[in-house]
N, C-alpha and C positions, 0 to 999 in steps of 0.2 A: 567559450561557448559549450553547452551541454551536448555531449555525444551519445546518443541513445544506443548506438551500435557498441560503443565501448562499455557501456553499462549493461548490455544484453537484454534491453527492455523493448518490447514490441510497442511501437508508437500508437497504432490505433487502439489497442487495449489500454494503454496508458492515458490517452486522451479521454477515452470512454470513462475510465475510472475517475478521472479528474472532474469530468462533467456531473457524474453521479454524486461525487463528493460535495461539489458546490450545491447540488440540489438538495442534498441531505443537510448541509448547513443551513440553507434557507428554511427547510422543513423544520428543523430543530429550533430555529429562532422564531418561527411562527408558532409552533406548538408550545414553546416554553413561556409564552406571553412576553416576548422580547427581553428574555433574561440573557444578559451577556455572559454571566457566569457559566450557565449551561452550554452555551455556544462555544465558549473558550474550552471547556472540558471536552467537548466533542471534537473540537479543532486538534486538541492534544492527543486524542485517540486517533484521529486521521493521520497525524504527523508520525505517530508511532507505527502505524500500519504500512505508510509509505516507506518508512525507514526499513521496516522488515521486509517489504517487497523489494527494494533495491539490494539489501544484503542477501536474500535467498536467490535472487537472479544472478548473483556472482558465483554461486556454487556450480561446479563442472558436472555435467550429466554423468560422466564417467564415475565420479565420486558417488553420485546417487545410485548407480547401478551396483556398485560394490558395497553399498551399505546393508542390504538385506542379510547376506550371510554373516556379516559382523554382528547383526543384531540377534540372529538365531543361535549364536554360540553361547 
């Protein structure tokens, strides 16, 4: 089973994003004239975005706090 705490993901925010993503898929499907090719490309972009979301959620906040001095050098 998926553990949101282990993945460091806020459940209400994740569910809200999932609902908005589903609505965007329906909107793209309707606006594209029922073109599955356009919907599949949109779905691929959503999957890429969710993958980035999970990856960035794993970064420790301490590492983010130490990052600006390293960028200034």
